[in-house]
C-alpha positions in Angstrom: 0.0 0.0 0.0 1.3 3.3 -1.0 0.8 5.2 2.2 2.5 2.6 4.4 5.4 2.1 2.0 6.0 5.9 1.9 6.0 6.0 5.7 8.7 3.4 6.0 10.8 4.9 3.2 11.0 8.0 5.3 12.3 5.9 8.2 14.8 3.5 6.6 16.2 0.8 8.8 19.4 2.1 10.3 18.7 5.6 9.0 18.8 8.9 10.9 15.2 8.4 12.1 16.3 5.2 13.8 19.3 6.8 15.5 17.2 9.8 16.7 14.5 7.4 18.1 17.1 5.3 19.8 18.8 8.4 21.4 15.4 9.9 22.3 14.3 6.7 24.0 17.6 6.4 25.9 17.9 10.0 27.0 14.3 10.6 27.9 14.1 7.4 30.0 17.5 8.2 31.6 16.3 11.6 32.6 13.1 10.2 34.1 15.1 7.5 35.9 17.5 10.1 37.1 14.6 11.6 38.9 13.4 8.2 40.2 16.9 7.2 41.2 17.5 10.4 43.1 14.5 9.7 45.1 15.5 6.0 45.7 19.0 7.0 47.0 17.6 9.9 49.1 15.0 7.5 50.6 17.8 5.2 51.7 20.2 7.9 53.0 18.3 11.1 53.8 14.5 11.0 54.0 14.3 9.0 57.2 15.9 12.0 59.0 14.4 14.8 57.0 10.7 13.7 56.6 10.3 10.8 59.1 12.3 11.7 62.2 12.2 8.9 64.8 14.2 7.8 67.8 14.7 4.5 66.1 16.7 4.9 62.8 15.4 1.6 61.5 11.8 2.9 61.8 12.7 6.1 59.9 14.3 4.1 57.1 11.3 1.8 56.9 9.0 4.7 56.5 11.2 6.3 53.9 11.2 3.0 51.9 7.4 3.1 52.2 7.3 6.2 50.1 9.7 4.5 47.7 7.1 1.8 47.3 4.4 4.3 46.6 6.2 5.2 43.3 5.8 1.6 42.3 2.2 1.2 43.5 1.2 4.2 41.4 2.8 2.9 38.2 -0.3 0.8 37.2 -2.3 4.0 37.1 0.2 5.4 34.7 0.2 2.2 32.7 -3.6 2.2 32.5 -3.9 5.9 31.5 -0.9 6.5 29.3 -0.7 2.9 27.9 -4.3 3.3 26.6 -3.5 6.7 25.2 -0.3 5.5 23.5 -2.3 3.0 21.4 -5.1 5.5 20.7 -3.3 8.9 20.1 0.3 7.9 19.5 3.6 7.2 21.2 5.2 10.6 20.8 2.4 12.7 22.5 2.3 10.4 25.5 6.0 10.3 26.0 6.2 14.1 26.1 3.4 14.1 28.8 5.1 11.6 31.0 8.4 13.5 30.9 6.7 16.7 32.0 4.8 15.0 34.8 7.8 13.3 36.4 10.0 16.3 35.9 7.6 18.7 37.7 7.1 16.2 40.6 10.8 15.8 41.1 11.4 19.6 41.0 8.8 20.1 43.7 10.3 17.4 46.0 13.5 19.5 45.9 11.6 22.5 47.2 9.6 20.6 49.8 10.0 21.9 53.4 11.1 19.3 56.0 9.2 17.8 58.8 10.9 20.2 61.3 9.4 23.1 59.3 5.8 22.2 58.4 5.2 19.0 60.4 3.2 16.1 59.1 2.3 18.0 56.0 5.8 17.4 54.7 5.6 13.5 54.5 2.1 13.8 53.1 3.2 16.1 50.3 6.2 13.8 49.7 3.9 10.8 49.2 1.7 12.7 46.8 4.7 13.8 44.7 6.2 10.3 44.8 2.8 9.1 43.6 3.0 11.5 40.6 6.5 10.3 39.8 5.3 6.7 39.7 2.4 7.6 37.4 4.9 9.2 35.0 7.3 6.3 35.0 4.4 3.9 34.6 3.4 5.5 31.3 7.0 6.1 30.1 8.5 2.7 29.7 6.1 1.1 27.2 6.3 4.1 24.9 10.1 4.4 25.1 10.5 0.8 24.2 8.2 1.2 21.2 9.7 4.5 20.2 13.1 2.8 19.4 11.9 -0.7 18.4 9.2 0.4 16.0 11.6 2.5 14.0 14.2 -0.3 13.9 14.6 -3.6 12.1 12.3 -6.2 13.9 15.1 -8.8 13.5 17.2 -6.6 15.8 14.4 -5.7 18.3 16.4 -6.9 21.2 19.1 -4.3 20.5 16.8 -1.5 19.5 14.3 -2.0 22.4 17.3 -2.0 24.9 17.5 1.8 24.4 14.8 2.2 27.0 16.6 -0.4 29.3 19.8 1.7 29.3 17.8 4.5 30.9 17.6 3.1 34.4 21.3 2.5 34.9 22.2 5.7 33.1 19.8 7.6 35.3 21.1 5.8 38.3 24.6 6.5 37.3 23.9 10.2 37.0 21.9 10.3 40.2 24.5 8.5 42.3 27.3 10.6 40.7 25.6 13.9 41.6 24.9 12.7 45.1 28.4 11.3 45.6 29.8 14.6 44.4 27.6 16.6 46.8 28.5 14.2 49.6 32.2 14.7 49.0 31.9 18.5 48.8 29.6 19.1 51.7 29.6 18.2 55.4 27.2 15.7 56.7 25.0 18.5 58.2 25.1 20.5 54.9 24.1 17.5 52.9 21.2 16.6 55.1 20.0 20.2 55.4 20.1 21.4 51.8 22.7 19.5 49.7 20.4 16.7 48.6 17.9 19.2 47.3 20.3 20.4 44.6 20.1 17.0 42.9 16.4 17.3 42.7 16.4 20.8 41.4 18.8 19.9 38.6 15.9 17.8 37.2 14.3 21.0 35.8 17.3 21.6 33.5 17.4 17.9 32.4 13.7 17.8 31.6 14.0 20.8 29.2 16.7 18.9 27.4 14.6 15.8 27.1 11.6 17.7 25.8 13.8 19.4 23.2 14.8 15.9 21.9 11.4 14.3 21.9 9.5 17.2 20.3 11.7 16.9 17.2 10.7 13.2 16.6 8.0 12.0 14.2 5.5 9.3 15.2 6.6 5.7 14.7 6.0 4.0 11.4 4.0 1.3 13.1 1.5 3.7 14.6 1.3 5.7 11.4 0.3 2.4 9.6 -2.3 1.8 12.3 -3.7 5.2 11.7 -3.8 4.8 7.9 -5.5 1.4 8.3 -7.9 2.8 10.9 -6.8 0.0 13.1 -6.4 1.7 16.4 -8.2 0.0 19.3 -11.2 1.6 20.9 -10.9 -0.1 24.3 -7.3 -1.3 24.5 -7.3 -2.2 28.2 -10.3 -4.4 27.8 -8.9 -6.0 24.7 -5.6 -6.9 26.4 -7.3 -8.6 29.3 -9.8 -10.4 27.0 -7.5 -11.5 24.2 -4.0 -11.6 25.7 -4.3 -13.1 29.2 -1.5 -15.6 28.8 0.8 -12.9 27.2 0.1 -10.5 30.0 0.8 -13.1 32.7 4.0 -14.1 31.1 5.2 -10.5 30.7 4.3 -9.7 34.3 6.1 -12.7 35.8 9.2 -12.2 33.6 9.8 -8.9 35.3 9.8 -9.9 38.9 13.4 -11.2 39.4 15.1 -8.3 37.5 13.1 -5.7 39.6 13.9 -7.3 42.9 17.6 -8.0 42.1 18.0 -4.3 41.0 16.3 -3.1 44.2 18.7 -5.2 46.2 21.9 -4.1 44.5 21.2 -0.4 43.9 18.9 0.6 46.8 19.1 -1.8 49.7 22.8 -2.4 49.4 23.4 1.2 50.4 21.5 0.6 53.7 23.2 -2.8 54.2 26.7 -1.5 53.6 26.4 1.5 55.8 24.3 0.0 58.6 25.5 -3.6 58.8 29.1 -3.3 57.5 30.0 0.1 58.8 31.1 1.5 55.5 30.7 5.2 54.6 27.9 6.5 52.4 30.4 7.6 49.8 32.0 4.1 49.6 28.6 2.4 49.1 27.5 4.9 46.5 30.8 4.5 44.6 30.2 0.7 44.4 26.8 1.2 42.8 28.2 3.9 40.6 30.8 1.5 39.1 28.3 -1.2 38.6 25.8 1.1 36.9 28.5 2.5 34.6 29.2 -1.0 33.3 25.5 -1.7 32.8 25.2 1.1 30.3 27.4 -1.0 27.9 26.2 -4.5 29.0 22.5 -3.9 28.5 22.6 -3.2 24.7 25.1 -6.0 24.3 22.7 -8.4 26.1 19.9 -7.1 23.9 21.9 -7.7 20.8 22.9 -11.2 22.0 19.3 -12.1 22.4 18.8 -11.3 18.7 21.3 -14.0 17.8 20.5 -16.5 20.6 17.1 -17.5 21.7 15.8 -14.5 23.8 14.1 -16.6 26.4 17.2 -18.8 26.9 19.4 -15.8 27.6 16.9 -14.4 30.0 16.2 -17.7 31.7 19.9 -18.7 32.3 20.5 -15.2 33.7 17.5 -15.5 36.1 18.9 -18.8 37.4 22.3 -17.0 38.0 20.4 -14.3 39.9 19.1 -16.9 42.3 22.6 -18.2 43.0 24.6 -15.0 43.3 23.3 -13.7 46.7 24.6 -16.8 48.4 28.1 -15.9 47.3 27.7 -12.1 47.6 26.8 -11.8 51.3 29.6 -14.0 52.7 32.1 -12.4 50.4 31.4 -8.9 51.8 30.9 -9.9 55.4 34.4 -8.6 56.3 33.6 -5.1 55.1 36.0 -5.1 52.2 35.2 -2.3 49.7 36.9 -4.0 46.7 34.8 -7.1 47.3 31.7 -5.0 47.7 32.4 -3.5 44.3 33.1 -6.9 42.7 29.8 -8.2 44.2 27.7 -5.3 43.0 29.3 -5.4 39.5 28.6 -9.1 39.1 25.1 -8.7 40.3 24.4 -5.9 37.9 26.0 -7.8 35.1 23.5 -10.6 35.7 20.7 -8.1 35.9 21.9 -6.7 32.5 21.6 -10.1 30.9 18.0 -10.2 32.0 17.2 -6.5 31.5 18.7 -6.2 28.0 16.3 -8.8 26.4 13.4 -7.9 28.6 11.9 -5.0 26.6 11.8 -7.0 23.4 10.5 -10.1 25.1 7.6 -8.1 26.7 6.8 -6.2 23.5 6.7 -9.4 21.5 4.0 -10.9 23.6 1.4 -8.4 22.2 0.1 -7.5 18.8 1.2 -4.0 17.5 -2.2 -2.4 18.0 -2.2 -3.3 21.7 1.5 -3.2 22.4 1.7 0.1 24.3 -1.2 -0.9 26.6 0.0 -4.5 27.1 3.6 -3.6 27.7 2.7 -0.8 30.1 0.3 -3.0 32.1 2.9 -5.8 32.4 5.6 -3.4 33.4 3.6 -1.6 36.0 1.7 -4.5 37.5 5.0 -6.4 37.9 6.5 -3.5 39.7 3.9 -3.7 42.4 4.8 -7.3 43.4 8.5 -6.9 42.5 10.4 -3.7 43.0 7.8 -1.9 45.1 7.9 -4.2 48.1 11.5 -5.4 47.7 13.3 -2.8 49.9 10.6 -3.1 52.5 10.9 -6.9 52.6 14.7 -6.7 52.7 14.6 -4.3 55.6 11.9 -6.3 57.5 13.6 -9.7 56.9 17.0 -8.5 58.0 15.5 -6.8 61.1 13.5 -10.0 62.0 16.2 -12.7 61.4 19.4 -10.6 61.6 20.7 -12.7 58.8 21.2 -12.4 55.0 19.9 -15.9 54.3 16.2 -14.9 54.1 17.1 -12.2 51.6 18.9 -14.6 49.4 16.0 -17.1 49.6 13.7 -14.3 48.5 15.8 -13.8 45.4 15.5 -17.5 44.7 11.7 -17.3 44.8 11.7 -14.3 42.4 14.0 -16.1 40.0 11.6 -19.1 39.9 8.7 -16.8 39.2 10.5 -15.1 36.3 11.5 -18.5 34.8 7.9 -19.5 35.0 6.9 -16.4 33.1 9.5 -17.1 30.4 8.1 -20.6 29.9 4.6 -19.2 29.4 5.8 -16.6 26.9 6.4 -16.9 23.2 9.3 -16.2 21.0 8.8 -13.1 18.9 9.1 -12.6 15.1 8.6 -10.1 12.4 5.1 -11.2 11.2 3.1 -8.7 13.1 5.0 -5.7 11.8 5.2 -7.0 8.3 1.5 -7.6 8.2 0.8 -4.2 9.5 3.3 -2.2 7.4 2.4 -3.9 4.2 3.6 -6.2 1.5 5.2 -3.6 -0.7 7.6 -2.5 2.1 8.4 -6.2 2.8 9.3 -6.7 -0.8 11.5 -3.6 -0.7 13.4 -4.9 2.3 13.9 -8.5 1.1 15.1 -7.2 -2.3 18.0 -5.4 -0.7 21.4 -7.1 -0.6 22.1 -8.7 2.8 25.3 -6.7 3.2 23.4 -3.4 2.8 20.9 -4.4 5.5 23.6 -5.2 7.9 25.5 -2.1 7.2 22.5 0.2 7.6 21.4 -1.6 10.8 24.7 -0.6 12.4 
């Protein structure tokens, strides 16, 4: 069909449109996860004192992690609202809205008075703003995955979809770097009083940059084809639950282990290293910083690997490794050695990368193109509620109750088994959905190209 063929000719595989979409997906998600990671780190190190003062430090930390969980619990609302809109009005418009929402919420957290200043109104306002952050992230991920993968070659979906997956470690890297720099430059009192706010206020500048990138993009070829075919769903949420129940279940379960493992080795490890091992805040942050920096490179490599090797196999073997590693990690760092802490976090986040790199493509491939934003967003956000949302709380409660790391490691084993179950329920993806939607003339154009030219352009 002429209209669809023209659409894809404007977005050749490996062309400038693909590179722009990949960069926009990566940077926009990184900016939003910078905001989210700043909150996560602050919840572990600062918010217990600033917003939840208590004679028992453990109680303050537990309350602070409760607000961390709110950001996950609110994600399904973002998935329902923005996922539905993404399949109805387009990927680009929704991604601009989610970026604005989370940016404003983070900026306001940086300006929020402490408990000592306005009393109980401070933690209440913090919870509301954290809720808004979660809604924005809940609507962001599905669109960011589709933004890059729907411009790219379906045969390399693992690599292209990984652009959105690079965002969390890149944002975490930036957030931890900013907080580590502030911690090094300021005294403990200065950091707790006002220094942590600087990191939140920087979000305003970063969001403007992200908006500038996203507003220059066109809509994805797949959504344009849906519009031309008048094939947009009228009730996408209802359709997903009615026609894709197994796909939704598989996608939800597949996310649990990566979420929990990431929470352990980027959030809770900060509390464990400082509280149980007596390390400094700067040392613990540095370990996470090193691990996150390597993830920026490992995640796209893992996505590309899953394009060459069966995606579910790469994911499943990595999930099994995730269940084993905590039993080696905790005894290894028991003596308080910083080099061993770094090694342990690096290996853990490498295992996470091997799950997280293929994850976006695996989840997107469970749903048809017309329901892909809604299905992916629902899976991502609902999994977050049972995975990452409660993980820091459970880690804290288990350690406090048993005074041992063994229950924490067993918890990871359970989540690994859940994820492997989801992978067994899922399906291997292919190109048929996109090819059927985009149209036969474009398929003929692609298959007529020399293989060498396709490979060169895809790079």
